[in-house]
C-alpha positions as CSV (number, residue, x, y, z in Angstrom):
1,M,156.6,130.4,-46.1
2,A,156.5,132.7,-49.1
3,E,153.7,135.1,-49.6
4,L,150.8,134.2,-51.9
5,T,151.2,136.0,-55.2
6,D,147.9,137.3,-56.7
7,Q,148.3,138.2,-60.4
8,D,146.4,138.4,-63.7
9,I,147.2,136.4,-66.8
10,V,145.9,137.2,-70.3
11,V,146.4,134.8,-73.2
12,Y,144.8,134.3,-76.6
13,R,142.8,131.3,-77.7
14,G,145.0,129.0,-79.7
15,E,148.2,130.6,-78.6
16,A,151.3,128.6,-77.6
17,V,152.8,130.4,-74.6
18,T,155.2,130.1,-71.7
19,L,154.0,131.8,-68.5
20,P,156.9,132.8,-66.1
21,F,156.5,133.2,-62.4
22,T,158.8,134.5,-59.6
23,M,158.4,133.9,-55.9
24,S,158.0,137.2,-53.9
25,P,159.9,137.5,-51.7
26,V,162.5,135.2,-53.5
27,V,162.6,131.8,-51.9
28,N,164.7,128.8,-53.0
29,I,162.3,126.4,-54.6
30,S,164.9,123.8,-55.6
31,G,163.2,120.3,-55.5
32,W,159.7,121.7,-55.3
33,T,156.8,120.0,-57.2
34,L,154.5,122.7,-58.6
35,K,151.1,122.3,-60.3
36,F,149.1,124.8,-62.4
37,T,145.3,124.7,-62.7
38,V,142.6,126.8,-64.5
39,T,138.9,126.6,-63.6
40,K,135.8,128.6,-64.5
41,A,135.6,130.1,-61.1
42,A,137.2,129.7,-57.6
43,N,136.3,126.5,-55.8
44,K,135.1,124.6,-58.9
45,T,135.9,120.9,-59.2
46,T,135.8,120.8,-63.0
47,K,139.2,121.8,-64.4
48,L,139.7,123.4,-67.8
49,L,143.5,122.9,-67.5
50,G,145.4,120.8,-65.1
51,P,146.6,120.2,-62.7
52,L,149.7,120.5,-65.0
53,S,153.3,120.1,-63.9
54,M,155.4,123.2,-63.9
55,T,159.1,123.7,-64.5
56,V,161.4,125.1,-61.9
57,T,163.7,127.4,-64.1
58,S,166.0,128.5,-61.3
59,G,165.5,127.1,-57.8
60,A,167.8,129.6,-56.1
61,A,166.1,132.6,-57.9
62,G,162.6,131.3,-57.1
63,T,161.5,131.2,-60.8
64,F,159.3,128.7,-62.4
65,S,157.1,128.4,-65.5
66,I,154.4,126.6,-67.4
67,T,154.3,126.1,-71.1
68,L,150.9,125.7,-72.7
69,A,150.4,124.4,-76.2
70,E,147.9,125.9,-78.6
71,E,145.5,123.0,-78.3
72,Q,145.4,123.4,-74.5
73,L,144.2,127.0,-75.0
74,N,141.4,125.9,-77.3
75,F,138.4,126.5,-75.1
76,T,135.7,129.2,-74.9
77,P,137.2,132.7,-74.4
78,G,136.2,134.3,-71.1
79,A,137.2,135.0,-67.5
80,Y,138.6,132.2,-65.5
81,R,140.7,131.6,-62.3
82,F,144.1,130.0,-62.0
83,D,146.2,128.7,-59.2
84,V,149.7,127.3,-58.6
85,W,150.2,124.9,-55.8
86,R,153.3,123.4,-54.2
87,T,152.3,119.8,-54.1
88,D,155.2,118.1,-52.2
89,E,153.8,115.5,-49.8
90,G,153.0,117.2,-46.4
91,L,153.7,120.6,-47.8
92,E,150.7,121.3,-50.0
93,Q,150.1,125.1,-50.3
94,P,149.0,127.7,-52.8
95,I,151.8,130.0,-54.0
96,A,150.1,131.9,-56.8
97,I,146.4,132.7,-57.7
98,G,144.6,135.1,-59.9
99,N,142.5,135.9,-62.9
100,F,143.1,134.0,-66.1
101,T,141.6,135.6,-69.2
102,L,141.3,133.8,-72.5
103,V,140.8,136.3,-75.3
104,G,139.2,135.4,-78.6
105,N,140.8,136.3,-81.9
106,S,140.2,136.3,-85.7
107,R,142.7,133.5,-86.5
108,V,141.1,130.7,-84.5
109,P,137.5,129.8,-85.6
110,P,134.8,129.9,-83.0
111,I,134.0,126.8,-81.0
112,E,130.8,125.1,-82.3
C-alpha cells in the first residue's frame, strides 16, 4: 500500500484548473478508480465538490489529476478539506488528503 499523501491546495474562486497528483512512493495505479471530494471540514457528510472521478495520467508513473471547471469553484472563499480515495470494490482507501483553500478575487463578484 502507498503512503497517504498530505498536501495543501490553493485555488481561486471561478478558476478553471487541473490539479496534478503523484503517488509517493511511486506505485503503479493502472486500472484504479479514483474519486476527489471537498468538504467544509473533515468528517462532514455535505460535499461542496464530489465525489468526482479523477483521471489516471500515467499508471506506471503513479500520476493522476482532476480538472475543475470555473463553475465548480464558485462557492464561498474559505478553508476546506479535500481527499482522494481509491474506490475499487474491496480496495477502498484514502491516498491523498489535505487543506483546500478557495481564495476570493476581484474578477468574480461576491456570492449573494
